[in-house]
C-alpha positions in Angstrom: 110.2 91.7 150.7 112.9 91.6 146.8 113.2 87.9 147.8 109.5 87.1 147.7 109.2 89.0 144.7 111.9 87.6 142.5 110.0 84.0 144.1 107.0 85.2 142.5 108.4 86.2 138.9 108.7 82.4 137.8 104.5 81.9 138.3 104.1 85.1 136.6 106.3 83.9 133.1 104.6 80.4 133.5 101.5 82.3 133.1 102.3 84.7 130.3 103.5 83.4 126.9 104.3 84.9 123.2 103.3 83.7 120.1 103.8 84.4 116.3 101.3 87.0 114.8 99.3 84.7 111.9 98.9 88.2 109.8 102.2 89.9 110.3 104.9 87.8 111.3 105.9 88.9 114.5 106.4 87.8 118.1 103.0 89.1 119.9 102.3 89.0 123.5 99.6 86.5 124.0 98.0 84.8 126.9 95.7 82.1 124.9 96.2 79.5 122.0 94.0 79.5 119.2 91.4 77.3 120.1 91.0 78.9 123.5 90.2 82.0 121.4 87.5 80.4 119.3 85.6 79.0 122.3 86.1 82.6 123.7 84.2 83.8 120.6 81.9 81.2 120.8 80.9 82.1 124.5 81.1 85.8 123.6 78.4 84.8 120.8 76.0 83.3 122.8 75.7 86.5 124.8 75.3 88.9 122.6 72.8 86.9 120.2 70.9 87.9 123.8 71.9 91.6 124.1 71.5 92.6 120.3 68.4 91.0 118.0 69.6 89.5 114.5 67.7 91.5 111.4 64.9 89.5 110.4 66.4 89.4 106.6 67.8 86.0 105.4 68.4 87.2 102.2 70.3 90.1 103.2 72.0 88.0 105.7 72.9 85.1 103.3 74.1 88.5 100.8 76.5 89.7 103.6 77.9 86.4 105.0 78.9 85.8 101.1 80.5 89.3 100.7 82.5 88.3 104.3 83.5 85.3 103.2 84.7 86.4 99.8 87.2 88.9 101.8 88.0 86.5 104.8 89.2 83.5 101.8 92.3 86.0 101.2 92.9 86.3 105.1 95.7 85.4 106.9 93.5 83.1 109.2 91.4 81.5 106.2 91.1 78.5 108.6 88.7 80.1 111.0 84.9 79.6 110.6 83.9 83.1 109.9 80.0 84.4 111.0 78.8 87.7 109.3 75.5 88.6 111.1 73.6 92.0 110.3 72.2 93.2 113.9 68.6 95.1 113.9 70.4 98.0 115.2 70.1 101.7 113.7 73.3 102.1 115.4 76.2 103.2 113.1 78.8 100.6 113.9 80.4 97.1 113.4 82.7 95.3 115.5 84.7 91.7 115.8 84.9 89.0 118.8 87.8 86.5 118.8 87.4 83.5 116.5 85.6 85.2 113.6 82.5 86.4 114.8 82.3 89.7 113.0 79.0 92.3 113.5 77.8 94.9 111.2 74.6 97.2 112.3 71.9 97.9 109.6 71.7 101.3 111.1 75.4 101.5 109.3 74.0 99.7 105.8 72.3 102.2 105.5 75.0 104.7 104.8 77.0 102.5 102.8 76.8 103.0 99.3 78.5 99.8 97.3 79.4 96.5 98.2 82.8 97.2 98.3 82.3 99.7 100.7 80.5 96.7 102.9 83.8 94.2 101.8 85.8 97.5 103.4 84.2 97.4 106.1 84.0 93.7 107.0 87.4 93.6 105.7 88.7 96.0 108.6 87.1 93.9 111.3 88.7 90.9 109.5 92.0 92.2 109.9 91.1 92.8 113.4 90.6 88.8 114.0 93.5 87.7 111.7 96.1 89.8 113.6 94.5 89.1 116.7 93.9 92.3 118.4 91.4 91.4 120.9 93.7 88.5 122.3 96.8 91.1 122.5 94.7 93.0 124.4 93.0 91.1 127.1 96.5 89.1 127.4 98.1 92.7 128.4 95.4 93.2 130.8 95.3 90.3 132.4 99.1 90.1 132.3 98.7 93.5 134.3 96.3 92.6 136.5 98.6 89.3 137.2 101.6 91.6 137.9 99.8 93.7 140.3 98.1 91.3 142.3 102.1 90.1 142.7 103.2 93.3 143.6 100.8 93.3 146.2 101.6 90.2 147.5 105.2 90.5 147.7 105.3 94.1 148.8 102.2 94.0 151.2 100.5 96.9 149.4 97.5 97.0 147.7 97.3 99.8 146.3 100.5 98.7 144.4 98.0 96.5 142.4 96.0 99.6 141.7 98.9 101.1 140.1 100.2 98.1 137.7 96.8 97.9 136.1 96.5 101.9 135.7 99.5 101.5 133.9 98.4 98.7 131.9 95.0 99.5 130.9 97.1 102.5 129.5 99.3 100.7 127.9 96.4 98.5 126.4 94.7 102.1 125.3 98.1 103.0 123.7 97.4 100.2 120.8 94.7 101.5 120.0 95.9 103.7 116.5 98.1 101.2 115.4 95.8 98.1 116.0 93.2 100.2 114.0 95.8 101.2 111.2 96.5 97.4 111.1 93.5 96.8 110.4 93.2 99.1 107.6 95.6 97.6 106.1 95.1 94.2 106.3 91.4 95.2 105.2 92.7 96.5 102.5 94.8 93.7 101.3 92.0 91.2 101.3 89.7 93.8 99.1 92.1 94.0 96.6 92.9 89.9 96.6 89.2 89.1 96.4 88.4 91.7 93.5 87.2 94.6 95.1 88.5 98.1 94.9 90.6 98.8 97.7 89.9 102.9 97.9 86.4 101.9 99.2 88.5 101.6 102.3 89.0 105.5 101.9 85.3 105.9 100.8 83.9 104.5 104.5 86.1 107.0 106.3 84.5 109.6 104.2 80.9 108.3 104.6 81.8 107.9 108.6 83.0 111.2 108.8 80.1 112.9 107.4 78.3 111.0 110.0 80.0 112.7 112.1 80.0 116.2 110.8 76.3 115.9 110.2 75.7 114.6 114.3 77.8 118.0 115.2 76.0 120.0 113.0 72.6 118.8 114.0 73.5 119.4 117.9 74.9 122.9 117.2 71.4 123.6 115.3 69.6 122.3 118.8 72.3 124.5 121.1 73.7 121.1 122.0 77.1 120.2 122.9 78.1 116.5 121.7 81.0 114.5 121.2 79.4 111.8 118.6 79.9 108.5 119.7 80.5 106.6 116.5 81.8 103.6 114.8 85.4 101.9 116.8 87.3 101.5 113.7 88.2 103.8 111.0 86.4 106.8 111.7 87.3 107.3 115.4 90.7 106.7 113.8 91.6 109.2 110.8 90.0 111.6 108.4 90.1 109.9 104.8 93.0 112.4 104.0 95.1 110.8 106.4 98.9 110.1 104.7 99.2 106.8 106.8 95.5 105.0 105.3 96.4 106.0 101.8 99.9 104.8 102.4 97.9 101.0 103.4 95.8 102.0 100.8 98.6 102.1 97.7 100.3 99.2 99.4 97.4 97.4 98.6 96.5 98.3 95.4 98.8 96.2 93.3 97.6 93.5 94.8 94.5 94.0 93.1 92.7 91.5 90.8 90.7 92.7 87.5 89.7 96.1 87.3 88.1 96.5 91.1 84.9 96.1 91.9 82.6 98.2 93.2 79.0 96.9 93.1 76.9 100.0 93.7 73.6 99.1 92.3 73.7 95.1 93.3 74.0 96.8 97.0 71.5 99.4 97.0 68.9 96.8 95.6 69.7 94.7 98.5 69.5 97.5 101.3 66.0 98.7 99.7 63.2 98.7 102.0 65.4 97.6 104.6 64.0 99.7 107.9 65.5 103.0 108.6 66.0 104.3 112.5 63.7 101.9 114.6 62.5 99.1 113.4 58.9 97.7 114.5 60.3 94.9 116.5 61.9 97.6 118.6 59.3 100.5 118.6 59.4 103.7 116.3 59.6 107.1 117.6 56.8 109.6 115.9 57.5 113.2 116.7 57.3 113.4 120.6 55.8 109.9 120.8 56.7 106.4 121.0 54.9 103.6 119.2 55.5 99.8 120.4 53.2 97.2 118.1 54.2 94.9 119.4 53.8 95.3 123.2 50.3 97.3 122.7 51.7 100.7 124.2 52.7 104.0 123.8 54.4 106.9 125.3 55.4 110.9 125.0 58.4 112.5 125.6 58.6 116.1 126.8 59.3 118.6 124.2 62.9 118.6 123.0 63.7 115.5 125.1 66.1 112.6 123.5 65.3 108.8 123.2 67.5 106.3 123.2 65.7 102.8 122.2 67.7 99.5 123.5 67.0 96.2 123.5 66.5 95.9 127.4 65.0 99.4 127.8 64.2 102.8 126.7 66.3 105.5 128.0 64.7 109.6 127.8 66.9 112.1 128.9 66.8 116.2 128.8 68.1 118.3 125.7 71.5 118.9 128.9 71.1 115.1 129.9 70.9 116.1 133.6 67.5 114.4 133.7 66.3 110.7 132.7 63.9 108.0 133.0 64.5 105.1 131.9 61.4 102.3 131.5 61.3 98.6 130.9 59.3 95.6 131.2 59.5 92.6 133.4 56.9 89.9 132.8 55.6 88.0 136.0 54.8 84.6 136.9 52.2 85.6 138.8 49.2 88.8 138.9 50.1 90.7 141.3 49.4 94.3 142.4 51.3 97.5 141.5 52.1 98.4 145.1 53.1 94.7 146.0 55.3 95.0 143.3 56.8 97.7 144.4 57.6 96.9 147.7 59.2 93.8 146.6 61.6 95.7 144.3 62.1 98.5 147.1 62.8 95.5 149.7 59.6 96.5 151.6 60.6 99.9 152.1 58.2 101.8 150.2 58.1 104.9 148.7 57.9 108.3 150.0 54.4 110.0 148.5 53.1 107.1 147.6 50.2 107.1 145.5 48.0 104.8 143.5 45.6 105.3 140.4 44.3 104.2 137.7 45.0 105.4 133.5 43.6 104.1 130.6 42.4 101.1 132.6 45.9 100.2 134.1 46.9 100.4 137.5 49.7 102.6 138.6 51.5 103.0 141.4 54.1 105.7 142.0 56.5 107.8 144.6 59.7 109.3 145.6 62.6 106.6 146.7 64.5 108.3 148.7 68.1 108.5 149.8 71.1 110.1 147.9 69.7 110.9 145.0 66.0 110.6 145.4 64.6 108.8 142.0 61.2 108.7 140.9 59.9 105.4 141.3 56.6 104.0 139.1 55.0 100.5 137.5 52.6 100.4 135.5 50.5 97.0 135.4 48.9 95.5 132.6 47.8 91.6 133.0 51.3 90.2 134.0 53.6 92.5 132.3 54.9 95.2 134.9 56.4 98.2 133.2 58.7 99.9 135.0 60.0 103.5 135.2 62.7 105.1 136.9 63.4 109.1 136.8 66.9 110.6 138.3 69.1 113.8 137.9 72.5 114.5 137.3 75.0 116.6 139.1 74.0 119.5 141.5 69.9 119.4 140.3 67.0 118.1 142.4 64.4 115.7 141.5 61.9 118.2 142.1 63.5 120.0 138.8 62.1 116.9 136.7 59.7 115.5 138.7 57.4 117.2 136.5 58.5 115.6 133.5 59.0 112.4 134.7 55.6 112.1 135.9 54.3 113.9 132.1 56.3 110.4 130.8 54.4 107.9 132.8 51.1 109.4 133.1 51.3 109.6 128.9 51.6 105.6 129.0 48.4 104.3 127.5 47.5 100.7 125.0 48.0 101.9 121.6 44.0 103.1 119.9 43.2 101.1 116.6 44.2 104.0 114.0 48.1 104.2 116.0 49.2 101.0 115.0 50.2 102.0 111.6 52.5 104.8 113.6 54.3 101.8 114.8 55.4 100.9 111.5 58.9 101.9 110.5 60.6 103.9 108.0 62.0 102.6 105.0 64.9 103.1 102.6 63.7 103.1 98.8 65.5 103.9 95.9 64.8 106.6 93.5 66.7 107.7 90.0 67.8 111.0 89.9 66.0 112.9 87.0 67.2 115.5 84.7 65.7 119.3 85.9 65.3 117.4 89.4 66.6 118.8 92.7 67.3 117.3 95.4 65.6 120.0 98.0 62.5 118.9 95.9 63.6 115.4 96.8 63.9 116.1 100.4 60.8 117.2 100.7 59.7 114.1 100.0 61.4 112.4 102.6 60.0 111.4 105.7 61.5 111.8 109.3 62.5 114.4 111.8 65.1 117.0 110.9 66.6 118.6 108.2 65.8 116.5 105.7 68.1 117.7 102.9 70.6 117.1 105.0 69.8 113.6 105.7 69.5 112.9 102.2 72.9 114.2 101.2 74.0 112.0 104.0 72.9 108.8 102.9 74.1 109.4 99.2 77.5 110.1 100.1 76.3 114.6 99.3 77.1 115.8 102.3 77.3 118.9 102.9 77.1 120.1 99.4 77.3 117.3 96.6 75.1 117.4 93.9 74.3 113.4 91.9 74.2 113.3 88.2 70.9 113.1 85.9 70.3 108.2 86.5 72.2 108.0 89.8 70.1 106.0 91.9 70.0 107.5 95.4 68.4 105.9 98.8 65.5 107.9 100.4 63.6 107.7 103.1 59.2 106.2 102.8 
C-alpha cells in the first residue's frame, strides 16, 4: 500500500508548481501560468457578462476605467490589460477575477463619497490581482483534490478523498484575512503612488461598517435577526480602527505624490442621476408591489415579505425566511397552453389539485407538485412568454402554512395599467447643497423610499448614525 502511494507522489509533484509572486517577491504555490490566468479570466468574464448586466452609462463606465487604470499603472502587474466594469446592481459589492477583470456594483458606488474612495475599492481589487490571490486559492483547492484522489487510489478508501478535500478547503479559507489585508496594503500603496490620499482606504471601511450597522438596525426594528452579507473585502475583514489596517495605510503614506487627492465633488457629479436601488431594466419595488416596465407586469408582495431582485429571477420570502416563492420567465419558440407547459415541466406527472383559470386576460394553471417537500407550482402564459412560480417552505413548516400567501402572489400578477408605468421608473441620486439653518430631518422628508429616510440620508453621506453636515456641503439625496 505504501509503495502505491510512493509511486503516485512523483505524478502529484509534476502537477504542482511554485512561482515567485510578482507583488510580494515570495515563492507561492501555484498551478497556473500567467497566460493561463489571463485565459481563465476571459472565460470567467464571458460568464459574468451573461449573469450581471453592465450599467448602461458609458460616461460613468469610462470614468471608472480611468480611475482604475490610474491606480493599476502603479501596481506590480501593470502589464495586464485591466478592465473595470460597473455592474447594474444595487448590491454593495466589488470583486476581481483572474487576469485583471475588476467589477464594482453601482449599489456600492452610491455610498462612496469621493474619487479617492472609488480608487481605494478598485485599488484593493487590483491588489488581489497583483498578488494572484484567486490563482493561489484555486491552486490550493486543486492540489488538495488531486491529493485526495491519490490517497483514495493508494489506500482503496474513497472517504480519504473527502477528508483531504475537507482539509484543503479549510486551508484555503485560512488565507482569507491575510489575503484581504495584503490587498489592503497593496491598494494603499497604489493609491499613494497614483496621487490619491491613502487614508481613503480607511474611509471606505467606515462606509461599509456603517452599512453593516444600518442593515442590522433595520432588521432589529422589524423584529428580525440578520447576518448582513456585504462586500467581501475590507468590510468583511476588519473595523475601521483595526491596528493592522492602519499600519499598512501608514506604511503607504510616505509613497504619496502631491497632497493626496480626494476628488469629492468630481465624484458626486459623476454619480448624480444614477439609479438608487433597482433599475428600470430590472424592475422596481414600490411599497408592496413590484413593477417591471420592460416586461409589462406587476405583482404584489404579502405584508412584510421581502423581495430579492436577481437578473434571472424574483425571490419573495417571508419575514422569518421559512417560506419563499421564486418567479422566473421563459420564452417559448411555439405558443402552448399553460396546462401543456406544466406537463412538459413535470415530465407528464401533472399536479395535485390542478386548476386552470384566466386572470386579467391571461391563462393560468396551478397546483401542488407532490413529494418530499411539496411545492406550489404555477404558470401564467402571455403569448409565448411563460411566467413560472414555485413556492416552497423550509424546515418543519408545512406547505399549507404558506400556500394562501403563494396563491396571493400568483393571483396578483397582471399587465401594467397605463398610469402605472411611471411607477416602474427608478429612484435616482440627486445632489443638494446643505444650507445654514437647514436640518437633516427636513431634508429627509423630501427623500423617496421605504424605511427610515433620515437614517438612509445619513448613511448615504457618511454621517451615520449621528453625524451632521456643515453649511455648503454637497449631500446625496434620493428623488
